[in-house]
N, C-alpha and C positions, 0 to 999 in steps of 0.2 A: 491601326489603333483599335484596341479592344474596348468595348464599353461595358462597364459593370451595370448589370440590369437587376433591379429588385423585382422579383415576381411577387404578386400580392397573395399567392396561395401560401398559407402558413405550412410550416413543416418542410417546405422546399428549400433546398440550398440556394444561395445566390447563383443565378445563372449568368453566364456572359454571352451576350448576343453581339456578334460583330456587325460593323456597319453594312458589310455586304449582304448579310442575312436580312437586315432591316430594309435595305433597298429592294431586295428580291421580294420581300413580303409586300412592300408598297406596290411593286409592279404586278404581282400576281393577285393582289387583292386579299391577301391572307390577314383578315382582320383580327384573328385570335392572337396573333403575335403582338399586336398593338394593345389589345384588350388586357394582356398580361402585364403590361408595363405600369409602373406607378406613375402618378401625374408628374412627379418631379423628373423621372427618367424620360417620360414622353416629351416634356419641355426641352430637355437636353438634346434628345434625338432630333428635334426640329432644326437644330443648328448645323446638323451634318449636311454635307454637299457631296454629290458624286462627281465623276470626271467632267461632266458637262455643266457643273456648277448648279445643278438642280437639287432642291430640297426633297425630302420624303413626301412632303405635301404636293410638290410639283409632279413627282413621279406618279403618285396615286391619282392625281387629277388627270394627267395626260393618258393614263391607262384606263380611265373611266371607272375607278372603284370608289363609288360614293360612300360606302360604309367606312372604308379606311380614311377617306377625306374627312368625314364627320368626326371620327375619333381624334384625328390629328388636330382638327379645328377646335376641339374641346379643350386642348391644352392651353395653359396660360400664355405660352410663348408664341402661339399661332398668329396673333395679330401682327407681329413684326415679320412674319415669314410670308404672309399672304401676298405681299407685293414684292417679294424678293425675286430678282430676275436671274435667268441663266446666262450662259456665255453670249447668246444671241439676243438678249434683252426680253426673252419670253417670260411672262409670269404665269402662274397657274391658270388665271382667268383666260389668257390667250389660248392655252391648250384645251381647256374645257369647252370654250366656245367653238374652237376648231373641230373637235371631235363630236360636238353636238350633245353634250351631256347637261341637260337642263337642271337637274338636281344639284350637280356640282357647281354650276354657274351661280345658282341661287344661294347655295351655302357660302360660296366665296364672297359674293356681294354682301351678304348679311354679316360677314365677318370683317367687312371694311375693304374689300378689294377695290382698287382704284379703277373705275370703269373706263377711264380715258388714257390709261397707261399705254405708252407706245413701245414697241420692240425696236430692234436695231434697224428694221426696214421702215420704221415710222408707222407701223400698223397697230390699230387698237383691236380689241375683242370684236367690235362691231364690223370692222373690215373682214374678219374671219367668218363671222356669222353671215355676212352678206355674200362673200365669195363661195361659201358652202351652201347657200340657200336655206339657212336655218331661221325660219320665220319666228318661231316661239322664242328663241334665244335673242334674236334681234329685238323683239318686243320687250323682253325683260331688261335688256341692256339699256334700251331707250327709257324705260320707266325709272331706271337708276341714273338718269341724266347723261347717257352717252351722247357725245357731240356728233351730230348728224353729218356736218360738212367738214369733218376733220380730214386732212390730207396726209397720205403716207409720203415716203421719200421721193416717189416718182409723181407725186401730185394727185394720186387717185383718191377719191372719196369712196365711202361705202357704196354709194349709188353707181359709181363706175364699176365696182366689183360685181354688184348684183346685175347690172346691165350686161356685163360680159358673160355671166353664167346663164342669163336668160330667165331668171326667176321673176315673173311679172308681179306676183303677189308681194314679194319682198320689195320690189321697186315701188309699188303702189304705197306700201307702208312707209318707206323712207320719204317719198314725196309728200305724203300726208303729214309727216312729222317735220317737214320743212327742208327737205333736201333740195339743193340748188340743181335744177335740171341742166343748166348750162355751165356747171363747174368744169374747168378745163385742167388737164394734167400737164406735166412738163413738156409733153410733145404737142400740146395744144388741142388734145382730143377731149371731147365731151362724152358723157354717158351714152348719148345717142350714137356717136361715132363708134364707140365700143360695141354697142348692140348691133349696129349695121355691119361692122367688120366680122362679128361672130355670127352673122346671119340670124339674129334673134328677132324674128318678125314681130311677135306679140309685144315684146318689150319696146321695140322701135316705135310701133304705132302708139303704144301707151305714152311714151315720152313725148311724141309729137302732139298727142291729145292734151298733154299737160304743158304745152307751149314751148317745147324744146326748139331751139333755133336750128333750122334746116340749112341756113346759109353760112354757118360757121366754117372757117378755114383753119386747118391744123398747120403745124410748123413746116410740114413738107409741101404745103400748098394745096392739099386736097380738101374738097368740101365733103359734106355728108354723102351727097349723091355720087361724088367722085370715088368714094370708098365703097359704094354699093355695087353689087353684081348687076349685070344687065337686066336680069329678070326681076330683081328686087327694086330697081329704080322707079318704074311706073307706080308701084304700090306706095312708095314713099311720096312721090309727087302728088298722087291722089289724096293721100292723108294730109299733106301740107296744104293742098288747095281747099280741102274740106274745112280746115281750121280758119281759112281766110273768109269763108262765106258768112 
């Protein structure tokens, strides 16, 4: 499909920019292409989808091009596109949180992006911020009412994700904001178990200090200590004892 595009410069003949070129411009961050479109054409262009069912806004967001994102968000039609999902249920906010672009995350939220939207795996933007250790983005998502204890399809909360990656600062933030330290996923594992399995010492001790249950048993019958390596066990036992004193 060819799209008729009005360029705003007078004296220029009507150009035709095809969909492919627009998607390439969104991917490469070529903002001048979008600057040259009339508001009406820009709004029309927002309804285009590529083979992954992603909009131009989604492509620009996942490629980290904040200038293009802002031009696209200025179009009238952008409010209806901001929560439009691709084939795997990803919306632009998931992508922006995952790559860690704060400016784009803020722009999308200010345009009405649904902060608790889940993709096909049941994950929200906060799950991605947590699993990538993106503290600033997690803070901004939480300030826009991101649900702290929301579970994905395998039952993991953002704290499970942060505990697995070993980011203690992010774990601390989530706990302060009300994360359940003993939330269990579908295999019966808690954030503490995740931290122990991944040998994340600092996070394990942090969770114990915040009252995480050391005696919890997962669906395979393992306790937290059972999941720990031989050299890690005494450290965990000492930490748990200290909590009882």
